[in-house]
C-alpha positions as CSV (number, residue, x, y, z in Angstrom):
1,M,0.0,0.0,0.0
2,Q,1.0,3.6,-0.7
3,I,-0.5,6.7,0.9
4,L,-0.1,9.8,-1.3
5,L,0.2,13.1,0.5
6,P,0.2,16.6,-0.9
7,P,3.2,18.8,-0.1
8,S,3.0,22.0,1.9
9,E,3.9,25.5,0.8
10,T,5.9,25.9,4.1
11,K,9.1,23.9,4.7
12,R,11.4,23.4,7.6
13,D,14.8,25.2,7.2
14,G,18.2,23.6,7.3
15,G,18.9,19.9,7.3
16,W,21.6,17.4,8.2
17,G,21.8,15.5,4.9
18,P,24.2,16.2,2.0
19,A,23.4,18.5,-0.9
20,L,20.7,17.3,-3.3
21,D,21.6,14.3,-5.4
22,L,18.9,13.5,-7.9
23,D,20.4,10.0,-8.4
24,T,19.5,9.1,-4.9
25,L,15.8,9.9,-5.1
26,S,13.2,7.3,-5.6
27,H,11.8,6.6,-9.1
28,P,14.9,7.4,-11.1
29,E,12.8,7.4,-14.2
30,L,11.8,10.9,-13.1
31,S,15.4,12.2,-13.0
32,T,15.4,13.9,-16.4
33,A,12.1,15.7,-15.6
34,R,13.4,16.7,-12.2
35,R,16.5,18.2,-13.8
36,E,14.4,20.2,-16.2
37,V,12.3,21.7,-13.5
38,L,15.4,22.5,-11.4
39,D,17.0,24.2,-14.3
40,A,13.8,26.3,-14.9
41,V,13.7,27.3,-11.2
42,R,17.3,28.3,-11.4
43,A,16.8,30.3,-14.5
44,L,14.0,32.2,-12.9
45,S,15.7,32.9,-9.6
46,P,18.1,35.8,-10.5
47,D,15.1,38.1,-11.4
48,E,13.5,38.5,-8.0
49,A,10.5,40.4,-9.3
50,A,9.7,37.8,-12.0
51,A,10.3,34.9,-9.5
52,A,7.9,36.5,-7.0
53,R,5.2,36.7,-9.7
54,A,5.8,33.2,-11.0
55,L,5.7,31.8,-7.5
56,K,2.9,34.0,-6.3
57,L,4.9,35.4,-3.4
58,G,4.2,38.5,-1.4
59,A,7.0,41.0,-0.7
60,K,7.6,39.6,2.8
61,A,8.1,35.9,1.7
62,A,9.8,36.6,-1.6
63,A,13.3,37.3,-0.3
64,V,13.4,34.1,1.8
65,E,11.8,31.8,-0.7
66,I,13.7,32.9,-3.7
67,A,17.0,32.6,-1.7
68,R,16.0,29.0,-1.0
69,N,15.5,28.3,-4.6
70,R,18.9,29.8,-5.5
71,E,20.5,27.3,-3.1
72,L,18.6,24.2,-4.1
73,E,21.7,22.3,-5.2
74,S,24.0,23.4,-2.4
75,S,21.8,23.5,0.7
76,Q,21.5,20.7,3.2
77,T,18.7,18.1,2.9
78,M,16.4,16.2,5.2
79,P,13.8,13.4,4.6
80,A,10.8,14.7,2.6
81,I,8.4,13.7,5.4
82,E,10.3,15.9,7.8
83,R,10.9,18.8,5.4
84,Y,7.3,19.9,5.1
85,T,5.4,21.9,7.8
86,G,1.9,23.4,7.9
87,V,-1.4,22.1,9.1
88,L,-1.3,18.5,7.6
89,F,2.3,17.8,8.6
90,D,2.0,19.4,12.0
91,A,-0.9,17.0,12.7
92,L,1.2,14.1,11.3
93,A,3.9,15.0,13.9
94,V,6.3,12.5,12.5
95,Q,9.1,13.5,14.9
96,E,6.9,12.1,17.8
97,W,6.3,8.7,16.2
98,Q,7.6,5.4,17.7
99,R,10.2,3.6,15.6
100,D,7.8,1.0,14.1
101,A,5.4,3.8,12.8
102,R,8.4,5.7,11.4
103,R,9.5,2.5,9.5
104,R,6.0,2.1,8.1
105,A,6.2,5.7,6.9
106,S,9.4,4.9,5.1
107,R,7.7,2.1,3.2
108,H,4.2,3.4,2.7
109,L,4.2,7.2,2.5
110,M,4.8,9.3,-0.6
111,V,4.7,13.1,-1.1
112,H,3.9,14.7,-4.4
113,S,6.2,17.6,-5.0
114,A,5.8,20.1,-7.8
115,L,9.6,20.2,-8.0
116,F,10.6,16.6,-7.7
117,G,7.4,14.7,-8.7
118,L,6.6,11.7,-6.5
119,V,9.1,11.2,-3.7
120,A,9.3,8.7,-0.9
121,A,9.1,9.7,2.7
122,D,12.8,9.3,3.3
123,D,14.0,10.9,0.0
124,L,16.5,13.7,1.0
125,I,15.3,17.0,-0.4
126,P,16.2,20.7,0.3
127,A,13.9,23.5,1.3
128,Y,12.3,25.0,-1.8
129,R,9.3,27.0,-3.1
130,L,7.3,25.7,-6.0
131,S,3.6,25.0,-6.2
132,H,1.5,23.0,-8.6
133,D,0.2,26.2,-10.2
134,S,3.6,28.1,-10.4
135,R,4.6,29.4,-13.8
136,L,8.1,28.5,-14.8
137,P,9.9,29.7,-18.0
138,G,9.6,26.9,-20.6
139,V,7.9,24.4,-18.3
140,R,4.2,23.9,-17.8
141,L,4.1,21.8,-14.7
142,R,0.9,19.9,-15.4
143,S,1.8,18.8,-18.9
144,H,5.4,18.2,-17.8
145,W,4.6,15.9,-14.9
146,A,1.2,14.3,-15.5
147,Q,2.1,11.3,-17.7
148,L,5.4,10.7,-15.9
149,N,3.9,10.6,-12.4
150,A,0.9,8.6,-13.6
151,A,3.3,6.0,-15.0
152,V,5.0,5.7,-11.6
153,L,1.6,5.3,-9.9
154,R,0.7,2.5,-12.3
155,S,3.9,0.7,-11.5
156,L,3.1,0.5,-7.7
157,D,1.6,-2.7,-6.2
158,G,-1.2,-2.8,-3.8
159,P,-3.8,-0.2,-2.8
160,L,-3.2,3.5,-3.5
161,I,-4.8,5.9,-1.0
162,D,-4.8,9.4,-2.5
163,L,-5.0,12.3,0.0
164,R,-3.6,14.8,-2.4
165,S,-5.4,18.0,-3.3
166,A,-6.9,18.4,-6.7
167,G,-4.1,20.5,-8.0
168,Y,-1.4,17.9,-7.1
169,A,-3.6,15.0,-8.3
170,S,-3.6,16.7,-11.7
171,L,0.2,16.4,-11.8
172,G,-0.1,12.6,-11.6
173,P,-3.6,11.0,-12.1
174,L,-4.3,7.8,-10.3
175,P,-4.4,4.6,-12.4
176,D,-7.9,3.4,-13.4
177,R,-8.2,0.4,-11.1
178,D,-10.4,-0.5,-8.1
179,D,-7.6,-0.3,-5.5
180,A,-6.6,3.3,-6.4
181,V,-8.9,5.6,-4.5
182,T,-9.3,9.2,-3.6
183,V,-10.4,10.3,-0.1
184,R,-13.1,12.9,0.6
185,V,-12.7,14.3,4.2
186,V,-16.0,15.1,5.9
187,A,-17.6,15.7,9.3
188,V,-21.1,14.6,10.3
189,G,-23.5,17.0,11.9
190,D,-26.2,16.5,14.4
191,D,-28.6,16.1,11.4
192,G,-26.6,13.1,10.2
193,V,-25.5,14.8,7.0
194,A,-21.8,14.5,6.0
195,R,-20.3,17.8,4.8
196,A,-16.9,18.5,3.3
197,L,-14.3,20.2,5.6
198,N,-11.9,23.1,4.7
199,H,-9.3,23.9,7.4
200,F,-9.9,20.7,9.3
201,N,-9.5,18.7,6.0
202,K,-5.7,19.0,6.3
203,K,-5.6,18.4,10.0
204,G,-7.9,15.4,9.7
205,K,-5.7,13.9,7.0
206,G,-2.6,14.2,9.1
207,E,-4.2,12.8,12.2
208,F,-5.7,9.9,10.2
209,V,-2.4,8.9,8.7
210,R,-0.7,9.1,12.0
211,A,-3.3,6.9,13.6
212,L,-3.2,4.3,10.8
213,L,0.6,4.0,10.8
214,S,0.9,3.9,14.6
215,A,-1.6,1.1,14.9
216,G,0.3,-1.7,13.2
217,P,1.1,-3.1,9.8
218,L,-1.0,-1.6,7.1
219,P,-3.9,-3.6,5.6
220,S,-3.5,-5.0,2.1
221,S,-6.9,-4.2,0.6
222,I,-9.2,-1.2,0.4
223,D,-11.9,-3.1,2.4
224,A,-9.4,-3.9,5.1
225,V,-8.2,-0.3,5.3
226,C,-11.8,0.9,5.8
227,R,-12.4,-1.7,8.5
228,V,-9.2,-1.0,10.4
229,S,-9.6,2.8,10.1
230,T,-13.2,2.6,11.4
231,E,-12.0,0.4,14.4
232,L,-9.5,3.1,15.2
233,G,-12.2,5.7,15.5
234,W,-11.8,7.1,12.0
235,P,-14.8,6.0,10.0
236,L,-13.8,5.3,6.4
237,R,-16.4,4.1,3.9
238,Q,-16.9,3.7,0.2
239,C,-19.0,6.7,-1.1
240,A,-18.6,6.3,-4.9
241,A,-16.6,4.3,-7.3
242,R,-12.9,4.6,-6.4
243,E,-13.8,7.2,-3.7
244,L,-13.7,6.9,0.0
245,E,-15.3,9.2,2.6
246,L,-13.3,9.8,5.8
247,V,-15.3,11.1,8.8
248,V,-13.2,13.3,11.1
249,P,-14.3,12.5,14.7
250,G,-15.2,15.3,17.1
251,V,-15.5,18.0,14.4
252,L,-18.8,19.7,13.5
253,P,-19.2,20.5,9.8
254,P,-19.8,23.9,8.4
255,R,-23.4,24.9,7.6
């Protein structure tokens, strides 16, 4: 099983790993595409005004984020699952996990980066700024990545649980098979109606993944994932073909 996470706009600074080495990242078939995006980011970075527009950065964030992009291939790295911050990754709280849960993350978690494509939890990456809708010179991210990442996903065995946002899912569509499913995050009100969440969507995803990986070995089928998740207090059920509905406990939905 693989659980697909979106990245976060915010990243942790620094690192303890060596400088970026594309040859060490998972899915080496993406190496050429990764190099092309890196080259485009580097070409953009000297012009701070153009970079700020392309990356949709305000004046306050521009200096910091563009400086990060200028140092992509010289700055220190850390595992992808520890690089990202923000609501989802703060709820994931990977630094607090027991050793067995962390090992499961190494095997079963992937993050979808606009810069590197699909990366494994332990792939060593630098801090960077690039979003699924960023505009790079000479590279249209959706057309650049979609088929390549989709091919990676088709090559993976077992269930695929997709927690990505729509923007990142467009950079690598799921394969058309029954064990590749998207997850809709909802809360159930007093009226029994399930409604989609906004802010708590990300928090719920992080807490759900943390609970699932902390509980023990991951199930090997979609039905088993739904059963185990529900037993853990995170009701998960089929709501449409190739779509699951995750009910976040203890949260009232918006009206």
